N, C-alpha and C positions, 0 to 999 in steps of 0.2 A: 794761419786757418787750421792746421790740427790743433791747436788748442781751441780756438772758437769752435769748431766741431765739437770736441771733445766736450764743452763747457753747455752747448746745444744737447749734446746727449742725455748730459745727468739732469739737466731740466726737464726732458720726456719721461726721463726713469723716474723721477720725482711726482710729476702730473699722474703716470701712469699707476705706481705707489699707491698714491691719495683713492683715486679710482677704487683700486682693488680693495683697500682699506675699506672705502665708503660702501662698497656693494656687500662687503663682510658684514661690515654693521647691519648693514639692511637685512641680511639673511640671516644674522644671528638675533635681531630685532626680533623677528617673528617666532613664537615659538611654536609647538606642533599643532597648539590648539587657535595658533593665530596671535595671543599677545605678545606684546613685545617682551624680550626677555628685560627683568631687573624691573619693571612698573607694570606689577596686577593692575592699576587702574587705568591702563591706555585703553582705546578703544582695538578690539580686536579686526585683523584684518581679512584671516582666513583659517580655513578649517578642512584640516587632512583627518583621509578616512582611509581606510585598508578594506574594501569590500563596501557594506554598509556600517562598519563600527567608524564610531569618530575615535579619534586618538587623543589622550591627554596628553596636556604638557608636561607630565609629571615622567612620562614612560622614553624610555630609549627606542632606538631602531629594532633592538634587538628584542625586547619586551614586546613591541607591537608585532614582530614578527611571530614570536612565539605563544602570543596569543589568539591572536587572527590570519595568521599567515593559512595558506593554502596546503601546507605541506603535510597537512593529517588525513584521515582516512574520512568519508562520508562518513561510518560511526562516530570517530571522535570529535567529529566537529560539532554535532548535537550537543557535547559537553566539552566546548572549548575552555569554558573558563576553570575546568578541573586540571588539576596539577597531577593527570595521569601518566606524562611523558616527561622528563626534564628538559630533553632534544631528542635529535634522530638526525642520522646523517641526512636522510628527504629531506632535511631543514633546509638543505644547502644544495640540493638538486635540481630544485625551482625556481623559476622567478617572480618575487613577489613584488604586486605592483601598490603605488600608494596615489593617492586622488586627493585633489584639492580643490577647493571652490572657495569664491569669495563669500564673504558674510552674508551679502543680500541673495545669492544663489543659494546658501545653505537656510538661509530664513526660510525663503520660497519652498524648500524641498520640503524642510521640516512640517509648513502649513498644508503641504499637497499630503503628508502621509498621515496628517490628523484627521484628514476630509475624508481616509479612506484607501489611499494608493499607495500600500507598503509593500514591503521587498517581499516577494513571496519564498525567497531562497530562507528569509530569516523570520518568518513567519511563526509563532508557536505551533508546539505539535498537536493535532489533531486529538481532540479528549484531554487537553493538559491545560488547565484553567493557569489563571494570572497568580492566582495564589498558591499552585504547586511550584511555578516558577519562582517566586519567592521564597518560600520552605527550602528547595533546591538550592538558591543561591545562598541561605543562611549556613547550611551544611559543607558548601566547596570550600576545600582547603582543609579536612577535617581527618586527612589522608593519610598522611606521615607526619609526625614532629618536625624532623629536621624541615621538611619545607616549608611549615607554616611559621615555624622561626625564623628563617631567611626572607619570607615575604614580607613577615611584619616588621622586622629589621630595615628592610627596604622601603618602608612605606614613609614616603617624603610628601606626602598631600597634607592640607592643612588640617585635618581632622585624624594625622597620622599621630605617632608619636614623637614626632620631629616639631610639631606646632608649636610647643611651647619654647621652643630655640630658634623661632623667625628674628622675634624684635631683638633675641640677645646679640645674636654674633651675624655675620657678613654673610652673603650667598656664597662666596669660597670656602669659606670654612664649615659653612654648613654640609658642604658637598663633602669635605675632608673626613666630617664627625660620621657623614651617613654611609660614607666606604669603609671606614673603621669599625662601625656597627654592625654591616654586612658579613666584611672577613671574621670578627669575634663571632656572629651568628654559626658563620660556616664550621669556625674551628670547634665551637662546641658542641654542633651536631653532626660533626665527620662522620662517627660509626653508624649513626642513622642513616646517612647519604649515601654512604658505600653500601651497605644491606640495600637500600632501594634501588640504587641505579642495576645491581645485580640481579634485582628480583622484574624490575618491568623490563629491562632491556638486556636480553639472554643473547642477541647478536654482538653485544660488545661487553661481555661478560669480561673478557680476555683483556680490551682495551681497559676496562673501568680497574681494573686488578693492577695491571702494570702501570698505568698514569697516574692512579689515585692512592694506591694501601701506601705507597711507599713514602705518603708524607705524613709527618707525625704531628699532630696535632700539638700547637705551641702551648706552655703552660700560663697561667693567666695574667703571671706577673708581666708577662712580656708585654700588655698590653696598658700596663699602668704608667700615666706620666707623673713624673717626678717633679716638673716644674709645676704644673696643673695643680697636683696633690699641696705643695708647698703655698702656692696661691689661693684655695679654697682654706688652709689653715689659717691662714693669716686672717682672711676673712671672718671666720667663727671664732677667733678669740680675740677681735676688737669688741669691747663692752658696749660701744654706742651702735654700733650695728645690729649688735644683740637687741637691744633696747628697742630699734627701732621698726623692728620686724621687717628690715632690709632683706636677709636671705632669705626669706620664703617667695619675695618676687623678684629675684636678681637671677644674674646666668647661675648662679651658684646650684641653685634649684633646680633650675631647668637640665643643667648640665647631668648633674648626680643622678638625677633620674632616667633623663634618656639615654646619658651613655654612662651606667656605672660602673664601667671594666677601667675606665681611664682610673680609679682610685682605688685605693685598697680597702679590705673592708673595715680597718681600724678605721680610717680618714671618715671613711661613709657614715660609719657608726658614730662617730663624733657628731660629725653634721649633723645626722639624725637628731642625739642628742639634745645638742643645743637649738636646733631649731623648729622642732615639732609640739614642743610642749608648754608655750609661753615665752614670756620675757623672764619673768621671776624664777620659776625653775632653772630656765639657762643661765643666768648670774650666779644662781646659787654651783649649779655643774661648775662653771668655768671657774667660780671663788676656788671649789675642789680640788679641780686638775690643779692650779696654781699654787695652792698649798702643796700637792700632793710631790709636786717639783720643785719645792723649795723655793718659788718665787714669791717675791712680795708685790703685792698690789696694792691700790691706791684707792681701791673701795672695798668695801663692807656690807655684806646684806645678813639680815637675819636670817632663821632658820623658816622654813615652810611649815605652818600649822598642821600637828597629826590629829584626826579626828578618830578616836576609839571607840569600837564597837563590840558588844558582846551578843554572843548568839549562841544557838543551842546544836549540839552535835547530831543530834536526833534527828531534825528537819535542817540538815546544811543547806540542802538547794532551793526550798522557798526561801528560809533566810537570807538565803546570796541576792535571788532574785530581788528583795524587797530592798537590800542595801544597795546594788546598782541602781534600782531607783530613785533611792532616795539621796545616794552621796556618790553616784559614778562621774558625775562631771566636774565633781568640786576640784578645788585647785589641792586642798588638803591632802597629806599621806593618810591611807588607811591602814590602821592598825586593829586586829581582831584579839578576843579573849572568848572563852568557853566559858558558860555557866558552871559552876563549881567545882571550879579547877583556877589554879592560883598563878599557873604559866601568864604571862604578859612581856609585849616585846616582838622581835622578829621570828622566833620561833614558833610562835602559835599563830603569827599572821599568814608566814610559808605554807604552815600545815593546813591552816582555811583554804587556801589556793589549790593544794593537792588535794585535798576532801572533795572540792568543788569540780575538781576535773574529775576526779573517779566517778562522782554522783552524776555527771553529764553522760559517762558511758554507761548507764543503767540501759539493758535492753529494753524494759517497761516501759522507757521514751518514745519508742519508734521511731529516732530521727534519724540513724544511721543504718548501714546496710549492716546486717547480720551473721559471717558466713557459719556461726554454730546454728543457724534455721537451715540453710542450704547442705547442709551435713549427717541433719540430725537422722536422716531415713538410713546412711550408712553406719549409724550407732556406733562412732568410733570409743577407743578403749578409754576410761575416765582417766588415766591418767596423762594419757595425750593428749585431750583436750585440754586438762589443766594446764601441761606444760606449754600448750598454744596460746592460751591465756596468759598466763606468764612472762610470755615474750613480747606479748604484744602490747598490754596495760603493765605489767610488773610491779602491781602495789600490793602490797599484801590486804588480803580481803577482810582481815579481822580490822582494818580502819573503819570500814563500815558494815552494816548489816551485812551477818555471814550468809543469810539465806539468798540477798541479793543475786542477781543474775547479771553479767555484764557482755557486752556487745564484743564478740569475736571478730575482728579484724585485724590476720597477719601483715597486710600490706597498709596499715593505716585507716583513718576512719574518713568514710563518703557519706553523703545525705542519701537517704531513702528517696528513691525516686516518688516523685505525685504524679497522679494525672493531670495533665497541663489544660484540659478539658473541663475541670471540675472548681472549684472554689476550695484553695487550701485551706488546711485546717489551722484555725486559729492559735491554737495552743503549742503548735510545731514551730510555726512563724515566731511566736513570742518566744519559745525556748532558744530559737538561733538569733534572736535580736540581744537575748539576755547573753548568748556565747559572743557576739560581737562586743558586746561592753563589757566583759570578762576578760576578753584577751587585751582588749586597749587598756584597760584599767593595769593591767599584769602589766604589761608594757609600759606604763607610766610610772608606773611605783617599782619597776625594777624587779617585778618579781616574778618566780618561776611557775608555768604551770606544769601538767601531767598529762597535757591531749594529744596522743600518736595521730595527728592529722596526715592524709593521704598525699602523696606529691600531687595528682589532680587538684584537691583541694587550696591548696598554698598556691597553685598557679591562677586558680581564677581568684584567689585574693589579692594578687598582685595584678590581676587584668590580662593574664596570660593565656591565648586561645588555647586549646586544645584538641589532641587528632586523636587518631584512631589507637597510636600506641601508649597515650593513657586508659585505654579500656584494658591494659594489664595489670595494672595496680587496682582497680575495682572489681574485675572479674576475669581471672586470670583463664578460665575455661572456656569463655563467651570471647576471650580475645583470640583465642587461638584458633577458632571458628570464623570468626571475622577476616582471618588472616590467608586461610585455606581458603575463602569465599573470593577474595579478592585475587588471590591468585587463578583463580578458575574464572574471573573477570578478564586478566588478563589475557588467558588463552582464548577466552570468546573473542577478545580485541585482536589479537592475531590472526585467527582465522578470518575477520571480518577486512583485515588489512590485505591477505597472503592471497585469498582468492577470490578478488574482483573480477576475475573472469570468468570465473564458475557459475554455473546456471545457479538462481536464488533458491531451489530446493533443495541441491547439494548441500549449499552453504546450510542452511537451516537443520539440514540431515546432521551434518558435522557436529554443529554447536549443540543440536539437544543429545548428541551421544557425549556430551562431556561429564566425568563424576566427580562428586567430592567423597573420598574416602570408601570408594567403592558403590558410592550410589549417586541417583539423580539428583539434583536440588528438589525437582518435583517430588520425591520419594520421601525427603524429610518433613513435609507436610506443615512445613512452615506458612505463616500469615503476617501480617503487616502490625504484629503487635509487638510491644518489648520482651525478650527473651524473659521469663521467669515472672513476667507482670502480664497477664493475659486482660489485667483492665487498663493500661493504658495503650493505647494505640499509638501507631505510628505515622498514621494519616487518616483523615476520614473515611469511617467504616472498614479500618484496617482488617478486624478480626474476618469480614469474608472476602479479603483479596487473597488469593494464595503468592506463594514467591515461587519464579521460576527462574529459569538461566535468563531472560532477558530480561526482568526486573531487579536480578540481584545487586547489580550494582546500587541502584535506589537504594533497595534493601538494607544493605551495607549502611551507607549515608546515612540514612533514616534510623538505624539503632544509636549509630555513633551520636547524631545531633540530638535523639529524644534524651539518651542516657545520659549524656556530659553536657547537655544545655537546657531543653526547655523544661525538663522533666526535674530539676532541682534550681530552677529559675526563682520562682519565690522563695526558696529558703536561702539562697545567698543574697538575693536583695534584702531579704530581714537583717542577714550577717551585717551588710554592710552598713547599713543604715544606724545598727549597734553601736559598730567598732567606729561611725563619722561621729556620731554623739560626743565619743570622748576625744579622741583627736582624728586627722584627715588618714583613712584607711590606704591614699594615695602616697602616703610616704612610705611604704612599706617597699613600694618600689625600687628602693635604693637597693635591695638586698637580694639576692638569688635563691633558690629553691633550700639549698643547704644552711644558709646563712639565715633564711626565715625561721626553721626549724631550731635552729643552734638560739636565735635571739627570743623566741618563745619557751623552748623547752627545757634551755641549757646546754652546757656541752656534754657531750657522747665519747671524748677521748681518754683513754686509759689513765690511772695512775701509776705510776713509777716509785721506786723507792727515791731515784736521783729527786723527782719532785717533790716528797713529802721531806727529804732533808732540807729542799732550798726555801720552800714555801710553807712549810710548818713551826710554830714556837713551841719549845720546850719550858716548863717552869714550874716551880713551886714543889722540889725536889725531883725535877728530872732534867736532865739535858740530853744533847743527839747522840752521845756517848754511852746512856743507861740502855741497861741489859732489857728491860722492859719497852722501851722504845724501840729499840730493834727488833723485839719482836713484833710487836705492832706494825711496823714498817712490812716486815714481810708476811704477815698474813692479810694486809691491804692491798698489798702487789699482786698477789696470787688467787684474791676474788674474782669471782665469775662476773660476768656483768651484772646478772641479778643481785649477786651478794652485794657489788660494789653500790648499785642503786638502793638496798636495803639500809647499808653503813651509813649512806651519805643521808639519806632520809632520818634518820635514826638523830645523828650528829647536828643537821642543819635543818630539819622540817621540811623541806624540798629533797625530790630524787635525783636531781641532777645538781651538778655544780654549775655557777654562773656562767657567762660566757665567759671565753679562754681559759676553763679550768681552774686549776687549784690555787692558780697565783691571783686571779681574780676575787676568791674569797673572801670576804670582808665581813666579821674581821675574820682574820687568819684563823688556820687549823691550831686550838692549845692544847696541848696535853700536859696533863698536872699529875702528880702523884694522889692518890686515892687514900685516905687514913681515918676512915668514918667513927673508928672507936679505938683507944689506946690495944686493946685485946687482940683487934685485928694485927698486930705488929706482929705475932707467934705464927710465922711460914705455917702451919696445919691450919690457922684460920684464914690466912690472906685469900687462901684458894676457894673459901666458900664465899669470897663479895662478888657482885658485879659492877661491872661500870656503869655509870653515871655521865649524863649530859647535862649543858645548858644552851640549850639551843639559840637562843637569843644570842650567844660571844662564841657559836661555834667552836665550847669548852668541852673536851672529853676529860673525865676524871677517872683515871684507870689505875688499878691497884698494883703491885710491885708484885707480878705473878711470879715464880720462881720456875715453869716450865710453860714452852709454846704453846702446847697443846692444851694446856689449863686455860689461857688467856683466851684462844681460840672459839673453846666450846664457852667460856663465861661472855664473852663478846658476841657470839651467835645468840646465845639464851638472850641476851639485851637486847640485842636488836630485832630477833620475834616476839618475844614480850613486851617488850617495854615502847609498846607503842600506843596509840588511843586514848593519852592525858597526859596532863602537866603538873608534876606536884612535885613539893621539895625532896629532896634526896638527903 
């Protein structure tokens, strides 16, 4: 009897387990919006709401409460979408209700709302049009860089960054990748988040410091997956996959763009070069890689054709624009020569890109923000101004017209804003289109350019959203004011949250007493126009709308929105069109900001004696132990960054070394003994000789000076004066 009873109990337990599993399956089958999990094509059964806000199927319970919960103050509820607070203790002190209805009920309710019975609590504010609501929604999220980056990393919608991975990976793998991407975003923006929490939640300042500041961000290498790296390299080294174009439509492309942190910079650069420029160039690059590694291959390809172009130095920008129109999209390598000069090959080609880069920074073009114009009234000393210009552009002005004036931009180049309500200037758009073509072509031919783009510009290049933190790189003084204004806004919000029991008149008086640097907002006499550009309104009729403490938050948001988005949207669209005409600009999302700068402008790492000994070649009278070679290595290692740029420009034709530094310079730096005439063998005559170079081979011809100071003097003289021409030496 006991055995029979035990058997019956087991059967009952099994039946109950099946029922429980079935109920769980039914519960999990309906997502927040009523769509069964894993089957997006199934018919929705229910709609979940918090208040009158429908909940998206991609949102977690925490996200729903954070965005739509009733833990915010009445003033905060009016801007519920704004990430003004990450969280608060109040969030856990109240009960949050989630309502559900069947699909039929939700459809009827929607029909009633369309007929005019809208919820009065969620009706638009009086005096605020639908267009205003739309504009506000566009600059929501521009408040802090850390939050913007994390929200972007967590975007798991069909329009989000993970959209390309929907077809390539399983839902469980996709969830893990989403988690990794979010953790990586937190890791990269940790310092920004700490500052944000300390600023907006003063009551949690101690907890913030004690609970978060002890967490040290991980090194980027901690996120790299060795297994995925090996798998990706196997794919890109397969000639059949390269020829078929499989990589651009496979998991390799999607994963490398959506989760680039899983691969090292070297791996992503290899994938970029082999998957972005067509099958012919990919096969040639793969053939070169196998040859460098000493591996035999079963296939051989010919060389890509070279298109030689001769142009004039006097009209370098106009000539370059015509060249890109005619040859920018061709598959052949572009090589340049200059009229009246015998130089040909790599040296003049690299100098072409350097000269055009300089020409694009001319102030008369009016395409970049120019700090020199903003500081003219202060009349800084000429030597100080010249020093700032050399730090930002750092190219000998003798390369072009000595009377030319160039943009002063210590934090990098950023487009000059245009009035979004007016038709943009066609000449300016053409220049930005050319800039995109020029940079894309330089990337295809592996040429280095000398255009110091700002961090916000590089972010927009890789479709990364901007925030108020990016205004610091564009206009530092305005950034400081906006930060102080936001602090005042938070004080206002704190008063509204803590003085709920006070009469409205008392609250209004306290808020009107708030001051910024000893003055009220009204005393600053601000209006809704972009600071420094009275012709660019922040909203319709903005010139006649004064800024007060009550609309200060809107003012800050609109300044950031117009400054970083709408006023430069036509220029960035033209730039993207030009870049896409060469190859897809989306491929640049494989790299972060620092990597992008190195890809375009070359390496900035210093050159040491050890690097020179390891990666340079001594020949024709010199060895590594030669006296003159030791002198040269000591001089190069002691150069300032400005002097080193001039030396590299003198030797290679480009102001920076390629990606990876001196070890990736091809051909390698070669140092040979210069004996131009038998009479110079006399020591007293050798001191009068100057060094010379063959830039096409990175070939430095150096006399055997007896003193290091003599070599330094002659080398610097050749660096400064031996520019602007290629002749036989």
